[in-house]
Residue, then its C-alpha position, 0 to 999 in steps of 0.5 A: m499510543v502514536e502521535r498522528p504523523p503528517n498527512y502526506r506520503v513522500r512517494c507520491s507527492p513531488g516537493s513534499p515535506i520530508p517527514g520530521r522536517p516539514e520546513d524542507s522538501v525533496d524533488i521526488d521526481r529528480l530522485l526517482d529518475l536518478t535511481t529507478p529504471w524508466c521502465l519501472m516508472g508510472p504515474a506519480g512514481h507508481g509502475a504499471p502492474d502486470f501481475d495478480i496477487e494470489l490469495t488464500g482460498g482464491w479471489e471468488p470470495i473477494r467482492t470488495i477491495v480497498d487500496v490504501g495509499g494506492g496513489t493513482g490507482a494502477m494496482l487497483a485498476s489492474l486487479l479489477s480488470r482481472h477480476s470483474h466481479a469485484r469493486g474497489t476503493l482507492v484511498d490516498l491524499p486529496g491532491t493525489v487521487p484526482r490524477a487517478a482518473e486517467i488510469i481507472d477510466g483507461a482500464g475500463v473499471a471506472s464504474r466499479v471504483t470509488v475514490e476516497g481522498q483522505s489520509f491512511f492514518d484516519p479511519l478507513p472505509a470499513g466492511a471491505d473483503l480486502y485491504l491492500l497496502k502496495g509499496v506503503l509500509n516501506d515509507w514508514a518507520d515501525e510505529e507508523t507502520v503499526a498505526i496504518l496496520r491498525r486502521c486496516a485491522e479496524a476496517a477489516r473486522p470481523a472477516g476481512r483481510v489485509v495484503v501487504l506488498g512492500g516493506v516485508s521480506a523473508d528472514d533470509a533475504p538480502r538487505s538493501l538501501g532503497i529510496d524509502m530509507l534514504v528519503a523517508g526514514g522508512k525500512t524493510n522488515t523481516i517476516t519475523q519483525f513484521a509479525e510483531l508489528a501486526r500483532r501489535a496492530g491486532l492482526e495475525i499472518l495468514a500466509a506469506g512468501t514469494q509469489p509467482s510474480g516475484r513479489f513477497v506478499v503477506e496476507c493477514r487477518p484480524v485477530r479473532 
């Protein structure tokens, strides 16, 4: 049983406490300026996605998306713009989600978005078709990763899916030290390592691989 971690995400909260060291803080904006090409930057450290995600069976069955730890909503807005039949819920901390309004409004999808200000270590909105974790798991060590995945599995039962971008790589992919490891103590797991974490969380891998966007994407479903 993992102890519930502090309710913050380092990546999207400048001046946030460092995990395990609440007395300290880090200037995330400054760190990103030093280590990330300007063209990849977006609001609160999130980029402006210009790619779709390929799903097993396609997008037609997907009517509801929950973007877990979705920051200011750039990825969710992009997906909803591409898939006009879907609706979405943006989940991130109460201090982060109010800043999503500009992006969501600008994408013209505000009428199809619900915003939930909460920690992703708490129970997530249940019953959606797809739970998206983009750039979340690489912020966390294994025990916290399992806790996040377990919340997704609980909410996705019985027939939803969990899609992960970031924090997982192919077994033979070169390893590198990223901002997530430098600041938050997170890591990138190989797909073999991730499969065990997913199993502990009540998930099984449905598909995994590098997509045309160049992103390594893992698609999971609750164990039946």
